[in-house]
C-alpha positions in Angstrom: 64.5 135.4 47.0 60.8 134.3 46.6 61.5 131.3 48.8 62.9 133.6 51.5 59.8 135.8 51.3 57.6 132.7 51.5 59.5 131.4 54.5 59.2 134.8 56.3 55.5 134.9 55.5 55.0 131.4 56.9 56.8 132.3 60.1 54.8 135.5 60.5 51.6 133.6 59.8 52.5 131.0 62.5 53.3 133.8 65.0 50.0 135.5 64.2 48.0 132.2 64.6 49.8 131.5 67.9 48.9 135.0 69.3 45.4 134.6 68.1 45.1 131.2 69.9 46.6 132.6 73.1 44.2 135.6 72.9 41.2 133.3 72.5 42.4 131.1 75.5 42.9 134.2 77.6 39.5 135.5 76.8 37.9 132.2 77.6 39.8 132.0 80.9 38.7 135.5 81.9 35.1 134.7 81.0 35.2 131.5 83.2 36.8 133.6 86.1 34.1 136.2 85.9 31.4 133.6 85.7 32.7 131.8 88.8 33.0 135.1 90.7 29.4 136.0 89.8 28.2 132.5 91.0 30.2 132.8 94.2 28.8 136.3 94.9 25.2 135.0 94.3 25.8 132.0 96.6 27.3 134.3 99.3 24.4 136.6 99.1 21.9 133.7 99.4 23.7 132.2 102.4 24.0 135.6 104.1 20.2 136.1 103.7 19.6 132.7 105.2 21.9 133.4 108.1 20.3 136.8 108.8 16.8 135.2 108.7 17.8 132.5 111.1 19.4 135.0 113.5 16.2 137.1 113.4 14.1 134.0 114.0 16.4 133.0 116.9 16.1 136.5 118.4 12.3 136.4 118.1 12.2 132.9 119.7 14.4 134.1 122.5 12.1 137.0 123.2 9.1 134.7 123.4 10.8 132.0 125.4 13.7 133.5 127.4 16.4 131.1 128.4 16.7 130.6 132.2 20.1 131.5 133.5 22.3 128.5 134.5 22.7 127.9 138.2 26.2 128.4 139.5 28.0 125.4 140.9 28.7 125.4 144.6 32.3 126.3 145.3 34.4 123.4 146.7 35.7 124.3 150.1 39.2 123.2 150.8 40.0 121.7 154.2 43.2 123.4 155.3 44.5 123.4 151.7 44.1 119.7 151.3 41.4 117.7 149.6 39.4 115.2 151.7 40.6 111.6 151.5 38.4 109.3 149.4 37.5 106.0 151.1 37.0 103.0 148.8 
């Protein structure tokens, strides 16, 4: 009877240790996930700030130096629906 009790206690102890190990692993994985998410958010905010600053600088530069509109190409006139023959 004592041996059966000891065997049951060992199994219970093993189950408890396994649950404790899984809980620790789960906690560590969650901490890593939160840390990575925080780092990603910080990086995204930094890149967004840089992008907005660049866009503002581009707008300011465009106001100071406006870009001349491109000239339109002359339309190709078709001769009776056919292209002119090319002589070599």
